[in-house]
C-alpha positions as a Markdown table, in Angstrom:
| # | Residue | x | y | z |
|---|---|---|---|---|
| 1 | Unk | 131.9 | 50.4 | 93.0 |
| 2 | Unk | 133.3 | 52.1 | 89.9 |
| 3 | Unk | 133.2 | 55.9 | 89.7 |
| 4 | Unk | 134.5 | 58.2 | 86.9 |
| 5 | Unk | 137.4 | 59.4 | 89.0 |
| 6 | Unk | 138.7 | 55.9 | 90.0 |
| 7 | Unk | 137.9 | 53.1 | 92.4 |
| 8 | Unk | 135.9 | 53.9 | 95.6 |
| 9 | Unk | 135.0 | 51.6 | 98.5 |
| 10 | Unk | 131.7 | 51.8 | 100.2 |
| 11 | Unk | 131.2 | 52.0 | 104.0 |
| 12 | Unk | 134.8 | 52.9 | 104.8 |
| 13 | Unk | 136.0 | 55.5 | 107.3 |
| 14 | Unk | 139.3 | 57.3 | 106.9 |
| 15 | Unk | 140.7 | 59.9 | 109.2 |
| 16 | Unk | 140.9 | 63.3 | 107.6 |
| 17 | Unk | 144.7 | 63.5 | 108.0 |
| 18 | Unk | 145.2 | 60.1 | 106.5 |
| 19 | Unk | 142.9 | 60.9 | 103.6 |
| 20 | Unk | 144.8 | 64.1 | 102.9 |
| 21 | Unk | 148.1 | 62.2 | 103.0 |
| 22 | Unk | 146.9 | 59.5 | 100.6 |
| 23 | Unk | 145.2 | 62.1 | 98.3 |
| 24 | Unk | 148.4 | 64.1 | 97.9 |
| 25 | Unk | 150.4 | 60.9 | 97.4 |
| 26 | Unk | 148.2 | 59.9 | 94.6 |
| 27 | Unk | 148.4 | 63.3 | 93.1 |
| 28 | Unk | 152.2 | 63.3 | 93.2 |
| 29 | Unk | 153.1 | 59.6 | 92.6 |
| 30 | Unk | 149.8 | 58.1 | 91.3 |
| 31 | Unk | 150.1 | 55.6 | 94.2 |
| 32 | Unk | 148.0 | 55.4 | 97.3 |
| 33 | Unk | 146.8 | 53.0 | 100.0 |
| 34 | Unk | 143.1 | 52.1 | 100.1 |
| 35 | Unk | 141.3 | 52.0 | 103.5 |
| 36 | Unk | 141.6 | 48.2 | 103.5 |
| 37 | Unk | 145.4 | 48.4 | 103.0 |
| 38 | Unk | 145.4 | 47.5 | 99.3 |
| 39 | Unk | 147.7 | 49.4 | 97.0 |
| 40 | Unk | 145.9 | 51.6 | 94.5 |
| 41 | Unk | 147.6 | 52.7 | 91.3 |
| 42 | Unk | 146.4 | 55.0 | 88.6 |
| 43 | Unk | 147.5 | 56.6 | 85.4 |
| 44 | Unk | 145.7 | 60.0 | 85.9 |
| 45 | Unk | 145.1 | 62.5 | 88.6 |
| 46 | Unk | 141.8 | 62.4 | 90.6 |
| 47 | Unk | 141.2 | 66.1 | 90.0 |
| 48 | Unk | 142.7 | 69.0 | 88.1 |
| 49 | Unk | 143.0 | 72.1 | 90.2 |
| 50 | Unk | 141.5 | 75.1 | 88.5 |
| 51 | Unk | 143.6 | 78.1 | 87.6 |
| 52 | Unk | 146.8 | 76.1 | 86.9 |
| 53 | Unk | 148.5 | 76.9 | 83.6 |
| 54 | Unk | 151.7 | 74.9 | 84.0 |
| 55 | Unk | 151.5 | 71.2 | 83.2 |
| 56 | Unk | 153.7 | 68.3 | 84.2 |
| 57 | Unk | 155.4 | 65.7 | 81.9 |
| 58 | Unk | 152.1 | 63.7 | 81.8 |
| 59 | Unk | 150.2 | 66.8 | 80.5 |
| 60 | Unk | 148.3 | 67.3 | 83.8 |
| 61 | Unk | 148.5 | 70.2 | 86.3 |
| 62 | Unk | 151.5 | 70.3 | 88.6 |
| 63 | Unk | 150.1 | 70.5 | 92.2 |
| 64 | Unk | 153.2 | 72.2 | 93.5 |
| 65 | Unk | 153.0 | 74.9 | 90.9 |
| 66 | Unk | 149.3 | 75.4 | 91.7 |
| 67 | Unk | 150.1 | 76.1 | 95.4 |
| 68 | Unk | 153.0 | 78.4 | 94.5 |
| 69 | Unk | 150.8 | 80.3 | 92.0 |
| 70 | Unk | 148.0 | 80.9 | 94.6 |
| 71 | Unk | 150.5 | 82.2 | 97.2 |
| 72 | Unk | 152.0 | 84.5 | 94.6 |
| 73 | Unk | 148.6 | 85.9 | 93.6 |
| 74 | Unk | 147.7 | 86.6 | 97.2 |
| 75 | Unk | 150.9 | 88.4 | 97.8 |
| 76 | Unk | 150.4 | 90.6 | 94.7 |
| 77 | Unk | 146.9 | 91.5 | 95.8 |
| 78 | Unk | 148.1 | 92.7 | 99.2 |
| 79 | Unk | 150.9 | 94.6 | 97.6 |
| 80 | Unk | 148.5 | 96.4 | 95.2 |
| 81 | Unk | 146.2 | 97.3 | 98.0 |
| 82 | Unk | 149.1 | 98.8 | 100.0 |
| 83 | Unk | 150.3 | 100.8 | 97.0 |
| 84 | Unk | 146.8 | 102.2 | 96.4 |
| 85 | Unk | 146.5 | 103.2 | 100.1 |
| 86 | Unk | 149.8 | 104.9 | 99.9 |
| 87 | Unk | 148.8 | 106.9 | 96.8 |
| 88 | Unk | 145.6 | 108.1 | 98.5 |
| 89 | Unk | 147.7 | 109.3 | 101.4 |
| 90 | Unk | 150.2 | 111.1 | 99.2 |
| 91 | Unk | 147.4 | 113.0 | 97.3 |
| 92 | Unk | 146.3 | 115.2 | 100.2 |
| 93 | Unk | 149.1 | 114.4 | 102.7 |
| 94 | Unk | 146.5 | 113.4 | 105.4 |
| 95 | Unk | 145.9 | 110.1 | 107.0 |
| 96 | Unk | 142.6 | 108.5 | 105.9 |
| 97 | Unk | 140.3 | 107.8 | 108.9 |
| 98 | Unk | 139.3 | 104.2 | 109.3 |
| 99 | Unk | 136.3 | 103.3 | 107.3 |
| 100 | Unk | 133.2 | 102.7 | 109.4 |
| 101 | Unk | 130.3 | 100.5 | 108.3 |
| 102 | Unk | 126.6 | 100.8 | 109.3 |
| 103 | Unk | 125.4 | 98.7 | 112.2 |
| 104 | Unk | 122.3 | 96.9 | 111.1 |
| 105 | Unk | 122.2 | 94.5 | 114.0 |
| 106 | Unk | 122.4 | 95.8 | 117.6 |
| 107 | Unk | 123.8 | 92.4 | 118.7 |
| 108 | Unk | 127.1 | 93.2 | 116.9 |
| 109 | Unk | 127.9 | 95.5 | 119.9 |
| 110 | Unk | 129.3 | 98.3 | 117.8 |
| 111 | Unk | 129.0 | 101.9 | 119.0 |
| 112 | Unk | 126.1 | 104.1 | 117.7 |
| 113 | Unk | 127.5 | 106.6 | 115.2 |
| 114 | Unk | 126.9 | 110.2 | 115.8 |
| 115 | Unk | 127.2 | 111.9 | 112.4 |
| 116 | Unk | 129.0 | 111.6 | 109.1 |
| 117 | Unk | 132.2 | 113.1 | 110.6 |
| 118 | Unk | 132.2 | 111.1 | 113.7 |
| 119 | Unk | 131.7 | 114.2 | 115.9 |
| 120 | Unk | 129.5 | 114.2 | 119.0 |
| 121 | Unk | 126.3 | 116.2 | 118.4 |
| 122 | Unk | 125.1 | 118.5 | 121.1 |
| 123 | Unk | 121.4 | 119.1 | 121.7 |
| 124 | Unk | 120.5 | 122.8 | 121.2 |
| 125 | Unk | 117.5 | 124.9 | 120.4 |
| 126 | Unk | 117.2 | 128.2 | 118.5 |
| 127 | Unk | 114.4 | 130.7 | 119.1 |
| 128 | Unk | 113.3 | 132.7 | 116.1 |
| 129 | Unk | 111.7 | 135.9 | 117.4 |
| 130 | Unk | 109.4 | 134.3 | 119.9 |
| 131 | Unk | 109.0 | 135.2 | 123.6 |
| 132 | Unk | 110.7 | 132.8 | 126.0 |
| 133 | Unk | 108.6 | 134.1 | 128.9 |
| 134 | Unk | 104.8 | 134.4 | 129.3 |
| 135 | Unk | 103.2 | 137.7 | 128.3 |
| 136 | Unk | 101.1 | 140.0 | 130.6 |
| 137 | Unk | 98.2 | 137.6 | 130.5 |
| 138 | Unk | 100.5 | 134.7 | 131.4 |
| 139 | Unk | 100.1 | 133.1 | 128.0 |
| 140 | Unk | 102.9 | 131.6 | 125.8 |
| 141 | Unk | 103.0 | 130.5 | 122.1 |
| 142 | Unk | 102.1 | 127.0 | 123.3 |
| 143 | Unk | 98.6 | 128.2 | 124.4 |
| 144 | Unk | 96.0 | 128.0 | 121.7 |
| 145 | Unk | 94.4 | 131.2 | 120.5 |
| 146 | Unk | 91.1 | 132.1 | 122.2 |
| 147 | Unk | 88.2 | 130.3 | 120.7 |
| 148 | Unk | 90.2 | 127.6 | 118.9 |
| 149 | Unk | 88.9 | 124.1 | 119.6 |
| 150 | Unk | 89.2 | 120.8 | 117.9 |
| 151 | Unk | 86.6 | 120.0 | 115.3 |
| 152 | Unk | 85.2 | 117.2 | 117.5 |
| 153 | Unk | 84.9 | 119.5 | 120.5 |
| 154 | Unk | 82.9 | 122.1 | 118.5 |
| 155 | Unk | 80.4 | 119.6 | 117.1 |
| 156 | Unk | 78.3 | 120.2 | 114.1 |
| 157 | Unk | 81.3 | 120.6 | 111.8 |
| 158 | Unk | 81.7 | 119.7 | 108.2 |
| 159 | Unk | 84.9 | 119.1 | 106.3 |
| 160 | Unk | 85.7 | 120.0 | 102.7 |
| 161 | Unk | 88.4 | 119.2 | 100.2 |
| 162 | Unk | 90.8 | 122.1 | 99.8 |
| 163 | Unk | 91.4 | 123.6 | 96.4 |
| 164 | Unk | 93.9 | 126.5 | 96.8 |
| 165 | Unk | 97.3 | 127.2 | 98.3 |
| 166 | Unk | 97.2 | 129.8 | 101.1 |
| 167 | Unk | 100.7 | 129.6 | 102.6 |
| 168 | Unk | 104.2 | 128.1 | 102.1 |
| 169 | Unk | 106.7 | 127.6 | 104.9 |
| 170 | Unk | 110.3 | 127.8 | 103.9 |
| 171 | Unk | 113.3 | 127.2 | 106.1 |
| 172 | Unk | 114.5 | 123.6 | 105.8 |
| 173 | Unk | 117.7 | 123.2 | 103.8 |
| 174 | Unk | 116.8 | 119.7 | 102.6 |
| 175 | Unk | 113.7 | 117.6 | 102.0 |
| 176 | Unk | 111.0 | 117.4 | 104.8 |
| 177 | Unk | 110.4 | 113.9 | 106.0 |
| 178 | Unk | 107.1 | 114.3 | 108.0 |
| 179 | Unk | 104.8 | 116.8 | 109.7 |
| 180 | Unk | 102.5 | 116.8 | 112.7 |
| 181 | Unk | 99.9 | 119.3 | 113.9 |
| 182 | Unk | 99.7 | 120.2 | 117.6 |
| 183 | Unk | 97.1 | 117.8 | 119.2 |
| 184 | Unk | 93.5 | 118.9 | 119.2 |
| 185 | Unk | 94.0 | 122.6 | 118.4 |
| 186 | Unk | 96.4 | 122.4 | 115.5 |
| 187 | Unk | 97.7 | 126.0 | 116.1 |
| 188 | Unk | 101.3 | 124.8 | 115.8 |
| 189 | Unk | 103.0 | 122.5 | 113.2 |
| 190 | Unk | 106.1 | 120.4 | 113.8 |
| 191 | Unk | 108.3 | 119.2 | 110.9 |
| 192 | Unk | 111.2 | 116.8 | 110.7 |
| 193 | Unk | 113.7 | 117.1 | 107.9 |
| 194 | Unk | 116.7 | 115.5 | 106.2 |
| 195 | Unk | 118.8 | 118.5 | 107.3 |
| 196 | Unk | 119.0 | 116.8 | 110.8 |
| 197 | Unk | 116.7 | 119.4 | 112.4 |
| 198 | Unk | 113.1 | 119.6 | 113.7 |
| 199 | Unk | 111.3 | 122.9 | 113.4 |
| 200 | Unk | 108.1 | 124.3 | 115.0 |
| 201 | Unk | 105.9 | 126.7 | 113.0 |
| 202 | Unk | 103.0 | 129.0 | 113.9 |
| 203 | Unk | 99.8 | 128.2 | 112.0 |
| 204 | Unk | 97.2 | 130.8 | 113.2 |
| 205 | Unk | 99.0 | 134.2 | 113.5 |
| 206 | Unk | 102.0 | 135.2 | 111.5 |
| 207 | Unk | 102.7 | 131.7 | 110.3 |
| 208 | Unk | 106.4 | 132.1 | 111.0 |
| 209 | Unk | 109.2 | 129.9 | 112.3 |
| 210 | Unk | 109.2 | 129.7 | 116.1 |
| 211 | Unk | 111.9 | 127.1 | 117.2 |
| 212 | Unk | 114.6 | 124.9 | 115.7 |
| 213 | Unk | 115.6 | 121.8 | 117.6 |
| 214 | Unk | 119.1 | 120.5 | 116.8 |
| 215 | Unk | 120.6 | 117.3 | 118.2 |
| 216 | Unk | 120.6 | 114.6 | 115.6 |
| 217 | Unk | 123.6 | 113.6 | 113.5 |
| 218 | Unk | 121.6 | 112.4 | 110.5 |
| 219 | Unk | 118.2 | 112.8 | 108.9 |
| 220 | Unk | 115.2 | 112.8 | 111.2 |
| 221 | Unk | 112.9 | 110.0 | 110.1 |
| 222 | Unk | 109.8 | 110.4 | 112.3 |
| 223 | Unk | 108.3 | 112.6 | 115.1 |
| 224 | Unk | 105.4 | 112.2 | 117.5 |
| 225 | Unk | 103.6 | 114.6 | 120.0 |
| 226 | Unk | 102.5 | 113.5 | 123.4 |
| 227 | Unk | 98.7 | 113.9 | 124.0 |
| 228 | Unk | 99.1 | 117.4 | 125.5 |
| 229 | Unk | 101.7 | 118.5 | 123.0 |
| 230 | Unk | 104.1 | 119.5 | 125.8 |
| 231 | Unk | 106.7 | 116.9 | 124.7 |
| 232 | Unk | 107.6 | 115.2 | 121.5 |
| 233 | Unk | 109.8 | 112.4 | 120.2 |
| 234 | Unk | 112.2 | 112.5 | 117.3 |
| 235 | Unk | 113.6 | 109.4 | 115.6 |
| 236 | Unk | 116.6 | 109.7 | 113.4 |
| 237 | Unk | 118.9 | 107.7 | 111.1 |
| 238 | Unk | 121.7 | 108.2 | 113.7 |
| 239 | Unk | 120.1 | 105.3 | 115.5 |
| 240 | Unk | 118.7 | 107.4 | 118.4 |
| 241 | Unk | 115.3 | 108.5 | 119.6 |
| 242 | Unk | 115.2 | 111.7 | 121.6 |
| 243 | Unk | 112.6 | 113.2 | 123.9 |
| 244 | Unk | 112.2 | 117.0 | 123.8 |
| 245 | Unk | 110.3 | 119.7 | 125.7 |
| 246 | Unk | 108.3 | 121.5 | 123.1 |
| 247 | Unk | 108.1 | 124.9 | 124.7 |
| 248 | Unk | 111.6 | 125.3 | 126.1 |
| 249 | Unk | 113.4 | 123.1 | 123.6 |
| 250 | Unk | 115.2 | 121.3 | 126.4 |
| 251 | Unk | 116.6 | 117.9 | 125.6 |
| 252 | Unk | 115.2 | 115.4 | 128.1 |
| 253 | Unk | 116.6 | 112.0 | 127.3 |
| 254 | Unk | 117.9 | 109.7 | 124.6 |
| 255 | Unk | 117.0 | 106.1 | 123.7 |
| 256 | Unk | 118.7 | 103.6 | 121.4 |
| 257 | Unk | 118.9 | 99.9 | 120.7 |
| 258 | Unk | 121.7 | 100.5 | 118.1 |
| 259 | Unk | 119.2 | 100.1 | 115.2 |
| 260 | Unk | 117.6 | 102.7 | 113.0 |
| 261 | Unk | 114.1 | 103.7 | 114.4 |
| 262 | Unk | 111.8 | 103.9 | 111.4 |
| 263 | Unk | 108.7 | 105.0 | 113.4 |
| 264 | Unk | 107.9 | 106.2 | 116.9 |
| 265 | Unk | 104.5 | 106.4 | 118.7 |
| 266 | Unk | 103.4 | 107.4 | 122.2 |
| 267 | Unk | 100.8 | 105.2 | 123.8 |
| 268 | Unk | 97.6 | 107.3 | 123.4 |
| 269 | Unk | 96.3 | 106.4 | 126.8 |
| 270 | Unk | 96.5 | 109.3 | 129.3 |
| 271 | Unk | 97.9 | 107.1 | 132.0 |
| 272 | Unk | 100.6 | 105.7 | 129.7 |
| 273 | Unk | 102.2 | 108.9 | 128.3 |
| 274 | Unk | 105.5 | 107.9 | 129.7 |
| 275 | Unk | 105.7 | 104.8 | 127.4 |
| 276 | Unk | 106.2 | 104.7 | 123.6 |
| 277 | Unk | 107.1 | 102.2 | 120.8 |
| 278 | Unk | 109.7 | 102.4 | 118.1 |
| 279 | Unk | 109.8 | 100.1 | 115.0 |
| 280 | Unk | 113.4 | 99.4 | 114.1 |
| 281 | Unk | 115.5 | 98.2 | 111.2 |
| 282 | Unk | 116.6 | 95.2 | 113.2 |
| 283 | Unk | 113.1 | 93.6 | 112.8 |
| 284 | Unk | 112.1 | 94.5 | 116.4 |
| 285 | Unk | 109.5 | 96.7 | 118.0 |
| 286 | Unk | 111.0 | 98.2 | 121.2 |
| 287 | Unk | 108.9 | 99.5 | 124.1 |
| 288 | Unk | 110.5 | 102.2 | 126.2 |
| 289 | Unk | 109.6 | 103.9 | 129.5 |
| 290 | Unk | 111.0 | 107.3 | 130.0 |
| 291 | Unk | 111.0 | 106.8 | 133.8 |
| 292 | Unk | 113.4 | 103.9 | 133.9 |
| 293 | Unk | 117.2 | 104.5 | 133.6 |
| 294 | Unk | 117.8 | 102.2 | 130.7 |
| 295 | Unk | 114.4 | 103.0 | 129.1 |
| 296 | Unk | 113.8 | 99.6 | 127.3 |
| 297 | Unk | 111.2 | 97.5 | 129.0 |
| 298 | Unk | 109.9 | 95.2 | 126.3 |
| 299 | Unk | 110.8 | 93.8 | 122.9 |
| 300 | Unk | 108.4 | 92.5 | 120.3 |
| 301 | Unk | 110.4 | 90.3 | 118.0 |
| 302 | Unk | 108.5 | 88.3 | 115.4 |
| 303 | Unk | 108.9 | 90.2 | 112.1 |
| 304 | Unk | 111.3 | 89.0 | 109.4 |
| 305 | Unk | 112.1 | 92.5 | 108.1 |
| 306 | Unk | 112.4 | 96.1 | 109.2 |
| 307 | Unk | 109.3 | 97.5 | 111.0 |
| 308 | Unk | 107.7 | 100.4 | 109.1 |
| 309 | Unk | 104.6 | 101.4 | 111.1 |
| 310 | Unk | 103.0 | 100.9 | 114.5 |
| 311 | Unk | 99.3 | 101.7 | 114.8 |
| 312 | Unk | 97.3 | 101.6 | 118.1 |
| 313 | Unk | 93.8 | 100.1 | 117.8 |
| 314 | Unk | 91.0 | 98.6 | 119.9 |
| 315 | Unk | 91.0 | 101.3 | 122.5 |
| 316 | Unk | 94.8 | 101.2 | 122.6 |
| 317 | Unk | 94.9 | 97.7 | 124.1 |
| 318 | Unk | 96.5 | 96.4 | 120.9 |
| 319 | Unk | 98.6 | 97.7 | 118.1 |
| 320 | Unk | 99.2 | 96.6 | 114.5 |
| 321 | Unk | 102.7 | 96.6 | 113.0 |
| 322 | Unk | 103.7 | 96.5 | 109.3 |
| 323 | Unk | 107.0 | 95.4 | 108.0 |
| 324 | Unk | 109.2 | 94.9 | 105.0 |
| 325 | Unk | 108.4 | 91.2 | 105.2 |
| 326 | Unk | 105.0 | 92.1 | 103.7 |
| 327 | Unk | 103.0 | 91.0 | 106.7 |
| 328 | Unk | 100.8 | 92.6 | 109.3 |
| 329 | Unk | 101.0 | 91.5 | 112.9 |
| 330 | Unk | 98.6 | 92.3 | 115.8 |
| 331 | Unk | 100.0 | 92.5 | 119.3 |
| 332 | Unk | 98.6 | 92.9 | 122.8 |
| 333 | Unk | 100.2 | 95.9 | 124.6 |
| 334 | Unk | 102.9 | 94.6 | 126.9 |
| 335 | Unk | 102.8 | 91.0 | 125.7 |
| 336 | Unk | 105.4 | 90.1 | 123.0 |
| 337 | Unk | 103.2 | 87.4 | 121.4 |
| 338 | Unk | 101.5 | 87.8 | 118.1 |
| 339 | Unk | 97.7 | 87.4 | 118.4 |
| 340 | Unk | 96.9 | 87.8 | 114.7 |
| 341 | Unk | 99.2 | 87.2 | 111.7 |
| 342 | Unk | 98.0 | 88.6 | 108.4 |
| 343 | Unk | 99.8 | 87.5 | 105.2 |
| 344 | Unk | 98.9 | 87.0 | 101.6 |
| 345 | Unk | 100.9 | 86.3 | 98.4 |
| 346 | Unk | 99.4 | 89.5 | 96.9 |
| 347 | Unk | 100.4 | 91.7 | 99.8 |
| 348 | Unk | 103.1 | 94.3 | 99.5 |
| 349 | Unk | 105.2 | 96.3 | 101.9 |
| 350 | Unk | 103.1 | 99.0 | 103.7 |
| 351 | Unk | 105.2 | 101.9 | 104.9 |
| 352 | Unk | 102.5 | 104.3 | 106.2 |
| 353 | Unk | 99.2 | 103.9 | 108.0 |
| 354 | Unk | 96.2 | 106.0 | 109.4 |
| 355 | Unk | 93.3 | 105.2 | 111.7 |
| 356 | Unk | 89.8 | 106.3 | 110.6 |
| 357 | Unk | 88.2 | 108.8 | 113.0 |
| 358 | Unk | 85.5 | 106.2 | 113.8 |
| 359 | Unk | 88.3 | 103.9 | 115.1 |
| 360 | Unk | 86.7 | 101.0 | 113.1 |
| 361 | Unk | 89.2 | 100.8 | 110.2 |
| 362 | Unk | 92.9 | 101.2 | 109.6 |
| 363 | Unk | 94.2 | 102.2 | 106.2 |
| 364 | Unk | 97.7 | 101.3 | 104.9 |
| 365 | Unk | 99.7 | 102.7 | 102.1 |
| 366 | Unk | 100.7 | 99.8 | 99.9 |
| 367 | Unk | 103.7 | 99.6 | 97.5 |
| 368 | Unk | 101.4 | 98.4 | 94.6 |
| 369 | Unk | 100.0 | 101.9 | 94.2 |
| 370 | Unk | 96.9 | 101.6 | 96.3 |
| 371 | Unk | 95.6 | 102.1 | 99.9 |
| 372 | Unk | 94.1 | 99.1 | 101.5 |
| 373 | Unk | 91.8 | 98.9 | 104.5 |
| 374 | Unk | 91.5 | 96.5 | 107.4 |
| 375 | Unk | 89.2 | 96.2 | 110.4 |
| 376 | Unk | 90.7 | 97.5 | 113.6 |
| 377 | Unk | 89.2 | 94.9 | 115.9 |
| 378 | Unk | 87.7 | 91.4 | 116.0 |
| 379 | Unk | 89.2 | 89.4 | 113.1 |
| 380 | Unk | 91.1 | 92.3 | 111.5 |
| 381 | Unk | 89.7 | 91.3 | 108.1 |
| 382 | Unk | 90.6 | 93.1 | 104.9 |
| 383 | Unk | 87.8 | 95.3 | 103.5 |
| 384 | Unk | 88.2 | 94.4 | 99.8 |
| 385 | Unk | 85.7 | 97.0 | 98.8 |
| 386 | Unk | 87.6 | 99.9 | 100.3 |
| 387 | Unk | 90.6 | 100.0 | 98.0 |
| 388 | Unk | 91.8 | 103.5 | 96.9 |
| 389 | Unk | 93.7 | 103.8 | 93.6 |
| 390 | Unk | 94.8 | 106.6 | 91.3 |
| 391 | Unk | 98.1 | 107.7 | 92.7 |
| 392 | Unk | 101.8 | 106.5 | 92.4 |
| 393 | Unk | 103.5 | 105.6 | 95.6 |
| 394 | Unk | 105.6 | 102.4 | 94.8 |
| 395 | Unk | 109.0 | 102.8 | 96.5 |
| 396 | Unk | 108.0 | 105.8 | 98.6 |
| 397 | Unk | 106.6 | 105.9 | 102.2 |
| 398 | Unk | 104.0 | 108.6 | 101.3 |
| 399 | Unk | 101.8 | 109.4 | 104.4 |
| 400 | Unk | 98.0 | 109.3 | 104.5 |
| 401 | Unk | 95.5 | 111.3 | 106.6 |
| 402 | Unk | 91.8 | 111.5 | 107.2 |
| 403 | Unk | 89.5 | 114.5 | 107.5 |
| 404 | Unk | 88.3 | 115.0 | 111.1 |
| 405 | Unk | 84.8 | 113.7 | 110.3 |
| 406 | Unk | 86.1 | 110.8 | 108.2 |
| 407 | Unk | 84.5 | 111.8 | 104.9 |
| 408 | Unk | 87.7 | 112.3 | 103.0 |
| 409 | Unk | 91.0 | 110.4 | 102.6 |
| 410 | Unk | 94.2 | 112.2 | 101.5 |
| 411 | Unk | 97.6 | 111.0 | 100.4 |
| 412 | Unk | 100.8 | 112.2 | 98.8 |
| 413 | Unk | 102.5 | 110.5 | 95.9 |
| 414 | Unk | 105.8 | 110.1 | 94.2 |
| 415 | Unk | 105.0 | 112.7 | 91.5 |
| 416 | Unk | 104.4 | 115.5 | 94.0 |
| 417 | Unk | 100.6 | 115.4 | 93.9 |
| 418 | Unk | 98.1 | 115.6 | 96.7 |
| 419 | Unk | 95.3 | 113.1 | 96.1 |
| 420 | Unk | 91.8 | 113.1 | 97.7 |
| 421 | Unk | 89.2 | 110.3 | 97.8 |
| 422 | Unk | 85.7 | 110.1 | 99.2 |
| 423 | Unk | 85.6 | 107.5 | 102.0 |
| 424 | Unk | 82.1 | 106.0 | 101.3 |
| 425 | Unk | 82.2 | 105.8 | 97.5 |
| 426 | Unk | 86.0 | 105.3 | 97.2 |
| 427 | Unk | 86.0 | 107.7 | 94.2 |
| 428 | Unk | 89.0 | 109.9 | 93.5 |
| 429 | Unk | 87.7 | 113.5 | 93.6 |
| 430 | Unk | 90.6 | 115.9 | 93.4 |
| 431 | Unk | 94.3 | 116.0 | 92.6 |
| 432 | Unk | 96.4 | 119.0 | 93.5 |
| 433 | Unk | 99.9 | 119.7 | 92.1 |
| 434 | Unk | 101.6 | 120.3 | 95.4 |
| 435 | Unk | 105.4 | 119.8 | 95.2 |
| 436 | Unk | 108.3 | 119.5 | 92.9 |
| 437 | Unk | 109.4 | 115.9 | 93.5 |
| 438 | Unk | 107.9 | 113.5 | 96.1 |
| 439 | Unk | 105.0 | 114.7 | 98.3 |
| 440 | Unk | 106.1 | 112.5 | 101.2 |
| 441 | Unk | 103.5 | 113.4 | 103.9 |
| 442 | Unk | 100.2 | 115.2 | 104.5 |
| 443 | Unk | 98.2 | 116.1 | 107.6 |
| 444 | Unk | 94.7 | 117.3 | 108.1 |
| 445 | Unk | 94.2 | 120.2 | 110.6 |
| 446 | Unk | 92.2 | 118.9 | 113.6 |
| 447 | Unk | 90.6 | 122.3 | 114.3 |
| 448 | Unk | 90.1 | 123.6 | 110.8 |
| 449 | Unk | 88.4 | 120.7 | 108.9 |
| 450 | Unk | 88.9 | 122.2 | 105.4 |
| 451 | Unk | 92.7 | 122.8 | 105.7 |
| 452 | Unk | 95.5 | 120.4 | 104.9 |
| 453 | Unk | 99.3 | 120.7 | 105.2 |
| 454 | Unk | 101.7 | 118.8 | 102.9 |
| 455 | Unk | 105.4 | 118.5 | 102.8 |
| 456 | Unk | 107.9 | 117.2 | 100.1 |
| 457 | Unk | 111.4 | 116.5 | 99.3 |
| 458 | Unk | 111.7 | 120.0 | 97.8 |
| 459 | Unk | 112.1 | 121.3 | 101.4 |
| 460 | Unk | 108.7 | 123.1 | 101.4 |
| 461 | Unk | 105.7 | 122.8 | 103.7 |
| 462 | Unk | 102.4 | 124.0 | 102.0 |
| 463 | Unk | 99.1 | 124.8 | 103.6 |
| 464 | Unk | 95.9 | 124.3 | 101.6 |
| 465 | Unk | 92.3 | 125.5 | 102.0 |
């Protein structure tokens, strides 16, 4: 069979060493032995190696020169790198620390980094003018003020859309990532920030800063209260999730699978308050138990991208996860098998979620500048009629929240606005200019149905009525 580069025989097997020997012989002397033993001669090279500028007497590239040139170029590259490293060392007279790279896959077995300087971070708490011991009545700042009950416990309540700013909390040195009200009563507010701290604020009395929890080496991504509010979890970009005592500020335990935890959620069941889930950057959802020495008890591994949200549905027997792979997956608690896979070519990544107070629907913030709604049970179908538009959130994980009675839906957006919709009519009703920059999260007070807290990358937390 004739080919452009010479004569080739079909169905012939040649050992790799023999082929290399004959190939270089043909390159050098234009003579080689075919697999059947015949002598093959040619008047040109089979190939011309790229990068060669020197040519032989026949006008073709000299293979020996090509090899020498490549070796010389590699030596020069190494020499230039060594000279550049020496110049950096001479500028400040100090040794450069070895460069570390982020660990995106826990299977690489590299150590979990602490902070930007490689120093170990100690877990501490700072009290800001708050009593560490109970008062004469045996009450602490953790106890709700007399008469304060959740909106659902009171009954006969009605929620309204806020229209004015009543307070601003200042204290974080960098942007605020997320906020959470104290469960049921909402008399305390917990905030996580990019300044590596978590802070606890008073909502009902002086509205001052109560405690600062320090123990993370990088920005805190997410936080979650237990059902009674006595403990909370903090997930950070330093690849750790830590459990804290809310009242004393005591650090209880640390959990890590060497990946970044993007979200963290306690199991809402009262008998499972020792278990929680984290959605991680290594495409896994990890289930932990605080009672076990190692913590990790189950891994849900089906996503093809980083896990952004974990939402409990169907009386907490199941949960829905969203991911950067632009899919939703429904899981049974404790069983690492997907029972429902939701995917569509028009779907986008969904970095935030919220459950409607009736527990019948789940809303997701979508990167195509809308909020989409799905059923929270049965077939988990998408409610195409319940799409909420009018805000800008593409590229930002802006949080969403419902009023306690489910009449209103609220979301932040990338321009710093706080946007409100009516649930039944899907109409956009009000837009408040809340922050300078991104309004990254918002939270409806569970005990005061007309008040909403918002936070942004300007480092402020604002309270609206």
